[in-house]
N, C-alpha and C positions, 0 to 999 in steps of 0.2 A: 765475397769479393771477386768480381771479375774486371770489370774496367780497370784501365790505368789510374784514372782519377781518384778512383774508390783506395786505392791502393794505399799506405801510407807514405811520406814521401820521407826519403833517408839520404841523407849526405855520407859521403864515406871521405873520410881523410887518411891518406897515405905519404910513404916516405919511399917505397921501393917496388918490389916486382909484382906486387898487388895480389898473390894467391887467394887470400882472404876474400878480397875483391871479389874475385872471379868467381868463388863460391856464391857469395851473393847476388853476382849477376846471374847466375847460374839457377839458383832458388828462385828470384824472382822471374825469370824465363820459365820456370817450371810452374809459375802462377802461385806462388804464396802472397800473402796479403801486404807487399810493401813494394816499392819501386826507387831504383835509384835515381835520383834529381840531380846528383851531381856529385863530381869527384874532385877532390881538392889535393893538390902535392903541394908541399915545400921544397922538394926537390925537383929541377926541371929533367925533362928527357928520360925518366925512369919506365921501365915497362908497366907499371900499373896506370899510366895514363893512358896507353896505347891499347889495353886492353878496354878501358871506358870507353875509349873513340871505336873500337871495333864494335862494340855493342850499343853505339849511337848515344852514349850519355855525354853530357856535358862536362867539360873541364876546366879547370883552373889553375894556374901556378903561382904561389905565393913564396918565391926564394927569402928562404929568412935571411940568407946572409946580406940581402939588399935593404935590410931594418937596423937601424943605430942601436935598438934594445928590445928585449922580448916584449915588453907593455905594448909596442907600437906595431909589431907582427901579431900579438893576439889582436890586438883592435882591428887591425885589416882583416885577419882572419875571420874573426867572428862577424865581420861586415859581409866577407866571401860566403861564409855560411847563411847567413841570414836572409842573402838576395836571393837563395834556391827555396826559402821557406818550407825548411824541413820539420818533419813531427820528430825526427830523430837524428843523432848527429852518432856515428860509428867511426872509431879509432882503429884502423886496421893495418896495423904495421904503420903507424906515427909516431916518428921517431924524436918528437919533440915534448918537452914538459910544457905544459901550459900554466898559466899564471891562475890566481884566484879569481881575476874578474873575467877571464872567458869560462870557466867552469863555472861559475854563478850564473853567467849568462845563459847556459845551457843546463843547468841543474836539472836532474831528474830525467833528462831526455836526451843522456850521453854515455854510450858504453865503449869499451875496450876489452878486445881481447889480449891476453897475456901468456905467454909460455912458460907458465909453472902453476902449480897448484898452491897458490895463493892461501894462507899469509908466506909460504915457503918461496924464498928466491926471488924477491920483489928486483925490479931493476934490470940491467943487462947481463949476458951470456950467462942466460940459466939452465942449459945443456951442460954446458961445461961445469958450471957449480954443482950441478944434481950429481954428476957422475963423481966429483972430487968429494962430494958429501956423501957418497957410498948407499944412496938411498935406493928402496927396492922399487917404487914408485914414482912417477913423475906424471906432467901432461899439461895441460891448459885451462885456462879459467877467463870467465867473461863478467865482468863487473863494471858498475856504473862509476862513473868517473867522479872522484872528489877531488880536494885541495891536497889530498895526500898522494904521494905517486904510489899507483898501485895499492892503494889501500883504502878504495871505496868497497861497498857491500858487493859482495861475490852474488851472482845470480846462478851460474852453474859450471860444473868442470866435467872435461873428460881425463881419463885416466889412462895410462899405459904401463905395461910392467917394463921396470929396466934391467935388460940382459947383460950377463956377464963382461960378454964381447961387445956391447956397445961402444961405437966411437961419439962423439960430439955430434958430427955428422949425421951418424945412422940414428940416434936416438929423438935428433931434432928434425928428423922427414919423418917418422913415426908419430912425433908430437903434433906437427904440420897436418898430417893427413885428419887428425881426430880435431882439428881447429876448422878444417874446413867442412867439419859437420856441426860443430857445435855452434860456433858463429850466427849461422844464417838459423838456427834452431830458435836460438834466444831472440833474433830480430823480429822473428816470426810471433814469437809468444807476445811480447811488446806489441807489434802491429795488429794482433788481434785484442788487445787490451785485457789480458791475462797479467801482465807483469808491469808494477808501476814502484817506485820510490819516493816514498812520502815521509818527511821529516827522518829521513837517513834510513827508514826501515822500509825492505823490499816488501812488497807484498805479491803474492803469486796465487792467481784466482781469489783475489781479496784477502788472502789469510796470508797471515804476516810469518815471512820465510827467515827459520831460525839459522838454518845451514843451506849451502850451496844443493843444487838439485843436480844428481848424476847422471851425464849421458853417455 
């Protein structure tokens, strides 16, 4: 795939600095078989929006605080996503829980990156919790999004060792560096047609995937 139109169109949802978005932008610029057709943030003024604008990617802001309830926000967000006509939706540091209707709308074509080795440490403060638990290994996971928070089928993981002198910040930075490698790889697999989820089962190269790929 060489032309921009032939590449898989991807919408990225963000809430903050957008470092994983930047990794995706750089992957697309390097010739990976996807293009970022839009970036949507639920928070105005975040750095991720500047990253997208610098790369010439259209952006939209849907401030969740302007909506009376989650259902209205989800419906507006879904319409905004659909307006870009994406083949894939990627949650890259998107800090909102999405309702069942939104998840169903994009079922099988929505991925999330989470900073832990799922199913361990679902939810927030993963690095702090990993250190408190005394685990020797930590990392990041990319999974298909389902109605269960951080509970969808895991596609791939990247692992890091937990060192005895790690702080939350140091461990988080090491995991984040691996996230920047992991997310573009999984998006590339999806764009190449190697990855799909059917009836809740991941298939990779047409073969059912029974455990996460290790990257």
